[in-house]
Backbone as XML, in Angstrom:
<?xml version="1.0"?>
<chain id="A" units="angstrom">
  <residue number="1" name="UNK">
    <atom name="N" x="0.813" y="-1.183" z="0.000"/>
    <atom name="CA" x="0.000" y="0.000" z="0.000"/>
    <atom name="C" x="0.870" y="1.266" z="0.000"/>
  </residue>
  <residue number="2" name="UNK">
    <atom name="N" x="1.925" y="1.286" z="0.825"/>
    <atom name="CA" x="2.770" y="2.467" z="0.895"/>
    <atom name="C" x="3.559" y="2.686" z="-0.382"/>
  </residue>
  <residue number="3" name="UNK">
    <atom name="N" x="3.902" y="1.603" z="-1.052"/>
    <atom name="CA" x="4.628" y="1.771" z="-2.311"/>
    <atom name="C" x="3.732" y="2.399" z="-3.378"/>
  </residue>
  <residue number="4" name="UNK">
    <atom name="N" x="2.459" y="2.071" z="-3.368"/>
    <atom name="CA" x="1.521" y="2.686" z="-4.312"/>
    <atom name="C" x="1.348" y="4.173" z="-4.016"/>
  </residue>
  <residue number="5" name="UNK">
    <atom name="N" x="1.324" y="4.518" z="-2.744"/>
    <atom name="CA" x="1.217" y="5.921" z="-2.363"/>
    <atom name="C" x="2.468" y="6.696" z="-2.774"/>
  </residue>
  <residue number="6" name="UNK">
    <atom name="N" x="3.640" y="6.109" z="-2.571"/>
    <atom name="CA" x="4.892" y="6.759" z="-2.968"/>
    <atom name="C" x="4.967" y="6.924" z="-4.477"/>
  </residue>
  <residue number="7" name="UNK">
    <atom name="N" x="4.521" y="5.920" z="-5.215"/>
    <atom name="CA" x="4.521" y="5.999" z="-6.672"/>
    <atom name="C" x="3.589" y="7.113" z="-7.155"/>
  </residue>
  <residue number="8" name="UNK">
    <atom name="N" x="2.410" y="7.196" z="-6.588"/>
    <atom name="CA" x="1.452" y="8.233" z="-6.961"/>
    <atom name="C" x="1.988" y="9.621" z="-6.617"/>
  </residue>
  <residue number="9" name="UNK">
    <atom name="N" x="2.615" y="9.751" z="-5.462"/>
    <atom name="CA" x="3.202" y="11.020" z="-5.057"/>
    <atom name="C" x="4.282" y="11.461" z="-6.044"/>
  </residue>
  <residue number="10" name="UNK">
    <atom name="N" x="5.150" y="10.558" z="-6.459"/>
    <atom name="CA" x="6.204" y="10.900" z="-7.414"/>
    <atom name="C" x="5.626" y="11.250" z="-8.785"/>
  </residue>
  <residue number="11" name="UNK">
    <atom name="N" x="4.595" y="10.566" z="-9.213"/>
    <atom name="CA" x="3.963" y="10.867" z="-10.499"/>
    <atom name="C" x="3.340" y="12.263" z="-10.486"/>
  </residue>
  <residue number="12" name="UNK">
    <atom name="N" x="2.677" y="12.606" z="-9.402"/>
    <atom name="CA" x="2.053" y="13.929" z="-9.300"/>
    <atom name="C" x="3.097" y="15.027" z="-9.181"/>
  </residue>
  <residue number="13" name="UNK">
    <atom name="N" x="4.151" y="14.772" z="-8.434"/>
    <atom name="CA" x="5.237" y="15.728" z="-8.319"/>
    <atom name="C" x="5.866" y="15.972" z="-9.677"/>
  </residue>
  <residue number="14" name="UNK">
    <atom name="N" x="6.071" y="14.903" z="-10.420"/>
    <atom name="CA" x="6.667" y="15.009" z="-11.747"/>
    <atom name="C" x="5.749" y="15.758" z="-12.706"/>
  </residue>
  <residue number="15" name="UNK">
    <atom name="N" x="4.456" y="15.490" z="-12.653"/>
    <atom name="CA" x="3.542" y="16.105" z="-13.623"/>
    <atom name="C" x="3.162" y="17.541" z="-13.262"/>
  </residue>
  <residue number="16" name="UNK">
    <atom name="N" x="3.123" y="17.875" z="-11.987"/>
    <atom name="CA" x="2.698" y="19.218" z="-11.592"/>
    <atom name="C" x="3.867" y="20.160" z="-11.302"/>
  </residue>
  <residue number="17" name="UNK">
    <atom name="N" x="4.766" y="19.748" z="-10.447"/>
    <atom name="CA" x="5.808" y="20.658" z="-9.990"/>
    <atom name="C" x="7.050" y="20.657" z="-10.871"/>
  </residue>
  <residue number="18" name="UNK">
    <atom name="N" x="7.338" y="19.554" z="-11.521"/>
    <atom name="CA" x="8.575" y="19.460" z="-12.295"/>
    <atom name="C" x="8.375" y="19.600" z="-13.797"/>
  </residue>
  <residue number="19" name="UNK">
    <atom name="N" x="7.200" y="19.999" z="-14.213"/>
    <atom name="CA" x="6.925" y="20.162" z="-15.633"/>
    <atom name="C" x="7.790" y="21.281" z="-16.210"/>
  </residue>
  <residue number="20" name="UNK">
    <atom name="N" x="8.494" y="20.992" z="-17.280"/>
    <atom name="CA" x="9.339" y="21.985" z="-17.928"/>
    <atom name="C" x="10.717" y="22.140" z="-17.318"/>
  </residue>
  <residue number="21" name="UNK">
    <atom name="N" x="11.093" y="21.272" z="-16.390"/>
    <atom name="CA" x="12.414" y="21.340" z="-15.775"/>
    <atom name="C" x="13.270" y="20.165" z="-16.245"/>
  </residue>
  <residue number="22" name="UNK">
    <atom name="N" x="14.511" y="20.139" z="-15.801"/>
    <atom name="CA" x="15.409" y="19.048" z="-16.190"/>
    <atom name="C" x="15.028" y="17.736" z="-15.514"/>
  </residue>
  <residue number="23" name="UNK">
    <atom name="N" x="14.239" y="17.787" z="-14.462"/>
    <atom name="CA" x="13.828" y="16.574" z="-13.750"/>
    <atom name="C" x="12.439" y="16.080" z="-14.151"/>
  </residue>
  <residue number="24" name="UNK">
    <atom name="N" x="11.925" y="16.586" z="-15.238"/>
    <atom name="CA" x="10.575" y="16.203" z="-15.674"/>
    <atom name="C" x="10.485" y="14.719" z="-15.999"/>
  </residue>
  <residue number="25" name="UNK">
    <atom name="N" x="11.520" y="14.144" z="-16.583"/>
    <atom name="CA" x="11.505" y="12.732" z="-16.974"/>
    <atom name="C" x="12.424" y="11.889" z="-16.097"/>
  </residue>
  <residue number="26" name="UNK">
    <atom name="N" x="12.808" y="12.401" z="-14.936"/>
    <atom name="CA" x="13.715" y="11.694" z="-14.042"/>
    <atom name="C" x="12.995" y="10.568" z="-13.308"/>
  </residue>
  <residue number="27" name="UNK">
    <atom name="N" x="13.766" y="9.580" z="-12.890"/>
    <atom name="CA" x="13.192" y="8.471" z="-12.128"/>
    <atom name="C" x="12.925" y="8.917" z="-10.692"/>
  </residue>
  <residue number="28" name="UNK">
    <atom name="N" x="12.181" y="8.114" z="-9.981"/>
    <atom name="CA" x="11.849" y="8.445" z="-8.595"/>
    <atom name="C" x="13.102" y="8.502" z="-7.733"/>
  </residue>
  <residue number="29" name="UNK">
    <atom name="N" x="14.051" y="7.627" z="-7.972"/>
    <atom name="CA" x="15.298" y="7.624" z="-7.193"/>
    <atom name="C" x="16.102" y="8.902" z="-7.441"/>
  </residue>
  <residue number="30" name="UNK">
    <atom name="N" x="16.115" y="9.386" z="-8.673"/>
    <atom name="CA" x="16.839" y="10.612" z="-8.989"/>
    <atom name="C" x="16.178" y="11.816" z="-8.332"/>
  </residue>
  <residue number="31" name="UNK">
    <atom name="N" x="14.860" y="11.879" z="-8.376"/>
    <atom name="CA" x="14.138" y="12.984" z="-7.738"/>
    <atom name="C" x="14.388" y="12.974" z="-6.238"/>
  </residue>
  <residue number="32" name="UNK">
    <atom name="N" x="14.339" y="11.798" z="-5.651"/>
    <atom name="CA" x="14.576" y="11.687" z="-4.214"/>
    <atom name="C" x="15.992" y="12.116" z="-3.845"/>
  </residue>
  <residue number="33" name="UNK">
    <atom name="N" x="16.967" y="11.699" z="-4.629"/>
    <atom name="CA" x="18.360" y="12.026" z="-4.316"/>
    <atom name="C" x="18.675" y="13.501" z="-4.532"/>
  </residue>
  <residue number="34" name="UNK">
    <atom name="N" x="18.092" y="14.109" z="-5.546"/>
    <atom name="CA" x="18.443" y="15.497" z="-5.868"/>
    <atom name="C" x="17.579" y="16.544" z="-5.194"/>
  </residue>
  <residue number="35" name="UNK">
    <atom name="N" x="16.328" y="16.231" z="-4.923"/>
    <atom name="CA" x="15.432" y="17.238" z="-4.349"/>
    <atom name="C" x="15.036" y="16.969" z="-2.905"/>
  </residue>
  <residue number="36" name="UNK">
    <atom name="N" x="14.765" y="15.732" z="-2.580"/>
    <atom name="CA" x="14.211" y="15.455" z="-1.261"/>
    <atom name="C" x="15.266" y="15.228" z="-0.194"/>
  </residue>
  <residue number="37" name="UNK">
    <atom name="N" x="16.484" y="14.908" z="-0.598"/>
    <atom name="CA" x="17.564" y="14.716" z="0.368"/>
    <atom name="C" x="18.392" y="15.988" z="0.443"/>
  </residue>
  <residue number="38" name="UNK">
    <atom name="N" x="17.840" y="16.987" z="1.075"/>
    <atom name="CA" x="18.492" y="18.285" z="1.208"/>
    <atom name="C" x="18.930" y="18.439" z="2.661"/>
  </residue>
  <residue number="39" name="UNK">
    <atom name="N" x="20.150" y="18.922" z="2.847"/>
    <atom name="CA" x="20.664" y="19.106" z="4.195"/>
    <atom name="C" x="19.854" y="20.131" z="4.968"/>
  </residue>
  <residue number="40" name="UNK">
    <atom name="N" x="19.554" y="19.812" z="6.206"/>
    <atom name="CA" x="18.767" y="20.715" z="7.033"/>
    <atom name="C" x="19.183" y="20.549" z="8.494"/>
  </residue>
  <residue number="41" name="UNK">
    <atom name="N" x="18.890" y="21.555" z="9.261"/>
    <atom name="CA" x="19.116" y="21.514" z="10.703"/>
    <atom name="C" x="17.786" y="21.741" z="11.401"/>
  </residue>
  <residue number="42" name="UNK">
    <atom name="N" x="17.536" y="20.957" z="12.414"/>
    <atom name="CA" x="16.302" y="21.084" z="13.193"/>
    <atom name="C" x="16.655" y="21.753" z="14.515"/>
  </residue>
  <residue number="43" name="UNK">
    <atom name="N" x="16.010" y="22.875" z="14.772"/>
    <atom name="CA" x="16.237" y="23.636" z="15.996"/>
    <atom name="C" x="14.959" y="23.595" z="16.814"/>
  </residue>
  <residue number="44" name="UNK">
    <atom name="N" x="15.062" y="23.027" z="18.008"/>
    <atom name="CA" x="13.885" y="22.923" z="18.874"/>
    <atom name="C" x="13.951" y="23.970" z="19.968"/>
  </residue>
  <residue number="45" name="UNK">
    <atom name="N" x="12.833" y="24.593" z="20.194"/>
    <atom name="CA" x="12.669" y="25.561" z="21.262"/>
    <atom name="C" x="11.524" y="25.055" z="22.129"/>
  </residue>
  <residue number="46" name="UNK">
    <atom name="N" x="11.226" y="25.719" z="23.189"/>
    <atom name="CA" x="10.125" y="25.252" z="24.040"/>
    <atom name="C" x="8.768" y="25.414" z="23.365"/>
  </residue>
  <residue number="47" name="UNK">
    <atom name="N" x="8.662" y="26.357" z="22.442"/>
    <atom name="CA" x="7.369" y="26.624" z="21.799"/>
    <atom name="C" x="7.276" y="26.160" z="20.363"/>
  </residue>
  <residue number="48" name="UNK">
    <atom name="N" x="8.390" y="26.033" z="19.682"/>
    <atom name="CA" x="8.310" y="25.702" z="18.253"/>
    <atom name="C" x="9.516" y="24.899" z="17.799"/>
  </residue>
  <residue number="49" name="UNK">
    <atom name="N" x="9.337" y="24.301" z="16.641"/>
    <atom name="CA" x="10.405" y="23.563" z="15.978"/>
    <atom name="C" x="10.669" y="24.261" z="14.653"/>
  </residue>
  <residue number="50" name="UNK">
    <atom name="N" x="11.923" y="24.639" z="14.414"/>
    <atom name="CA" x="12.290" y="25.297" z="13.158"/>
    <atom name="C" x="13.170" y="24.368" z="12.347"/>
  </residue>
  <residue number="51" name="UNK">
    <atom name="N" x="12.935" y="24.346" z="11.053"/>
    <atom name="CA" x="13.756" y="23.562" z="10.138"/>
    <atom name="C" x="14.499" y="24.546" z="9.254"/>
  </residue>
  <residue number="52" name="UNK">
    <atom name="N" x="15.814" y="24.529" z="9.334"/>
    <atom name="CA" x="16.650" y="25.432" z="8.562"/>
    <atom name="C" x="17.230" y="24.676" z="7.379"/>
  </residue>
  <residue number="53" name="UNK">
    <atom name="N" x="16.804" y="25.043" z="6.188"/>
    <atom name="CA" x="17.282" y="24.392" z="4.972"/>
    <atom name="C" x="18.545" y="25.056" z="4.477"/>
  </residue>
  <residue number="54" name="UNK">
    <atom name="N" x="19.346" y="24.311" z="3.759"/>
    <atom name="CA" x="20.571" y="24.844" z="3.195"/>
    <atom name="C" x="20.219" y="25.900" z="2.143"/>
  </residue>
  <residue number="55" name="UNK">
    <atom name="N" x="20.969" y="26.979" z="2.100"/>
    <atom name="CA" x="20.621" y="28.078" z="1.193"/>
    <atom name="C" x="21.292" y="27.975" z="-0.173"/>
  </residue>
  <residue number="56" name="UNK">
    <atom name="N" x="22.332" y="27.186" z="-0.309"/>
    <atom name="CA" x="23.058" y="27.091" z="-1.574"/>
    <atom name="C" x="22.922" y="25.708" z="-2.195"/>
  </residue>
  <residue number="57" name="UNK">
    <atom name="N" x="21.715" y="25.294" z="-2.430"/>
    <atom name="CA" x="21.467" y="24.006" z="-3.083"/>
    <atom name="C" x="21.626" y="24.167" z="-4.569"/>
  </residue>
  <residue number="58" name="UNK">
    <atom name="N" x="22.312" y="23.246" z="-5.259"/>
    <atom name="CA" x="22.543" y="23.419" z="-6.702"/>
    <atom name="C" x="21.259" y="23.444" z="-7.551"/>
  </residue>
  <residue number="59" name="UNK">
    <atom name="N" x="20.197" y="22.819" z="-7.089"/>
    <atom name="CA" x="18.945" y="22.800" z="-7.853"/>
    <atom name="C" x="17.854" y="23.634" z="-7.192"/>
  </residue>
  <residue number="60" name="UNK">
    <atom name="N" x="18.204" y="24.698" z="-6.512"/>
    <atom name="CA" x="17.199" y="25.490" z="-5.802"/>
    <atom name="C" x="16.201" y="26.162" z="-6.757"/>
  </residue>
  <residue number="61" name="UNK">
    <atom name="N" x="16.596" y="26.419" z="-7.996"/>
    <atom name="CA" x="15.675" y="27.028" z="-8.958"/>
    <atom name="C" x="14.607" y="26.049" z="-9.430"/>
  </residue>
  <residue number="62" name="UNK">
    <atom name="N" x="14.912" y="24.776" z="-9.417"/>
    <atom name="CA" x="13.949" y="23.751" z="-9.844"/>
    <atom name="C" x="12.876" y="23.626" z="-8.802"/>
  </residue>
</chain>
């Protein structure tokens, strides 16, 4: 069941968000490696959790 959900998520991401980019025809593993595995730091406070993403990602325009 989870694999079907992951497949559907990647198909929708590819068709909606990546249309017209270099990753439009990329495989799910390539999309995961280049876009979803981005370095981040998690900072916890007593009231909130902040996620700080890296600012100089090579594919930030995509």
